[in-house]
C-alpha positions as CSV (number, residue, x, y, z in Angstrom):
1,M,59.3,-82.1,-52.7
2,Q,60.8,-78.6,-53.3
3,K,58.9,-75.8,-54.7
4,G,59.7,-72.4,-55.7
5,D,56.9,-69.5,-57.2
6,V,58.1,-67.7,-59.8
7,Y,57.2,-64.4,-60.4
8,R,58.2,-61.9,-63.2
9,N,58.7,-58.4,-62.1
10,S,57.1,-59.2,-59.0
11,I,53.8,-61.0,-60.3
12,L,53.5,-64.6,-59.6
13,I,53.4,-66.6,-62.8
14,G,53.9,-70.3,-61.9
15,M,55.9,-72.5,-60.2
16,V,58.8,-74.7,-60.4
17,S,59.5,-78.0,-58.1
18,K,61.4,-81.5,-58.0
19,D,59.4,-84.5,-56.6
20,D,61.0,-87.1,-54.2
21,N,62.3,-88.7,-57.5
22,G,64.2,-86.1,-58.6
23,R,61.5,-85.4,-61.2
24,Y,61.0,-81.3,-62.3
25,R,58.0,-79.5,-63.2
26,F,57.2,-76.2,-64.2
27,A,53.6,-74.7,-64.8
28,Y,52.2,-71.3,-65.5
29,N,49.4,-70.3,-63.4
30,N,46.0,-70.1,-65.0
31,S,45.3,-66.3,-63.7
32,Y,48.8,-65.7,-65.7
33,L,47.7,-67.3,-68.7
34,S,44.2,-65.7,-68.8
35,N,46.2,-62.4,-68.8
36,E,46.7,-61.0,-72.2
37,N,50.1,-59.4,-71.9
38,A,51.4,-62.7,-70.7
39,L,55.1,-63.5,-71.6
40,S,56.8,-67.3,-71.4
41,I,60.3,-66.9,-69.5
42,S,61.9,-69.0,-72.4
43,V,61.2,-70.1,-75.9
44,N,61.5,-74.0,-74.5
45,L,58.5,-73.0,-71.7
46,P,56.1,-71.6,-74.1
47,L,52.6,-70.5,-72.4
48,Q,50.5,-73.2,-72.0
49,P,47.8,-74.5,-68.9
50,E,49.8,-78.0,-69.0
51,P,52.9,-78.4,-67.0
52,F,56.1,-79.0,-68.2
53,F,58.5,-82.0,-66.9
54,S,62.2,-82.9,-67.2
55,K,64.2,-85.6,-65.5
56,E,67.1,-82.4,-65.7
57,L,66.3,-78.9,-63.9
58,F,65.2,-76.8,-67.0
59,A,67.9,-74.7,-68.7
60,F,66.2,-71.4,-68.6
61,F,66.5,-71.8,-64.5
62,F,70.0,-73.9,-64.7
63,N,71.3,-70.4,-66.3
64,M,69.8,-68.2,-63.7
65,L,72.3,-69.9,-61.2
66,A,75.9,-67.9,-60.0
67,E,79.0,-70.5,-61.3
68,G,82.5,-69.8,-60.5
69,S,84.0,-68.3,-57.2
70,T,80.6,-67.1,-56.4
71,K,79.1,-70.2,-56.7
72,A,81.5,-71.6,-54.2
73,L,80.4,-68.8,-52.0
74,Q,77.1,-68.9,-51.7
75,C,77.2,-72.8,-51.1
76,Q,79.8,-72.7,-48.8
77,S,77.6,-70.1,-46.8
78,L,74.6,-71.8,-47.2
79,R,75.7,-75.3,-46.6
80,I,74.5,-76.7,-50.4
81,D,76.0,-79.4,-52.1
82,E,77.2,-77.5,-55.2
83,D,75.6,-80.5,-57.4
84,D,72.4,-79.4,-55.8
85,H,71.1,-77.0,-58.4
86,F,67.8,-77.1,-57.6
87,T,68.7,-76.4,-53.7
88,R,70.3,-73.0,-54.9
89,L,68.2,-72.0,-57.2
90,L,65.4,-72.2,-54.5
91,K,68.0,-70.3,-51.8
92,T,69.8,-67.6,-54.4
93,T,67.4,-66.5,-56.9
94,A,64.4,-64.3,-55.0
95,N,66.6,-61.4,-55.3
96,N,68.8,-59.5,-57.8
97,T,68.7,-62.1,-60.4
98,I,70.0,-60.4,-64.0
99,G,66.8,-60.5,-66.1
100,S,63.0,-59.8,-64.6
101,I,62.7,-63.6,-63.3
102,T,63.3,-64.0,-59.7
103,V,62.1,-67.8,-57.7
104,K,61.1,-67.5,-53.7
105,E,61.1,-71.1,-52.4
106,V,57.9,-72.2,-51.0
107,L,58.4,-74.0,-47.7
108,P,56.6,-76.9,-46.1
109,S,53.2,-75.9,-44.3
110,K,53.3,-77.5,-40.8
111,N,49.4,-78.0,-41.0
112,P,48.7,-79.9,-44.0
113,Q,45.3,-78.8,-44.1
114,L,47.0,-75.2,-44.5
115,G,49.6,-76.5,-47.0
116,R,49.1,-75.2,-51.1
117,G,49.3,-78.9,-52.2
């Protein structure tokens, strides 16, 4: 399973993931939801404790990805298939995004007991 922590202005707000069957999931952190100043990241991903599921990468996250020659350059330099949108999201949106949202890849733990689940 691939995972990415989602941040707004360096504050952890949730997690986006893709399971081994290609199903996407996004969920806000409970601590973020309890903040009275919490804002949703999209009208299609409103604040709620229940996770969102999709067969396609959520449009909000897809729209964070580079296009055209920048996409081609990123895929070539990082050795990512141009159609692997989720890996591109995890590898290219940790910094310098347009807007306040960033996604930082959660690497698998080598010790399962120390993993994040």
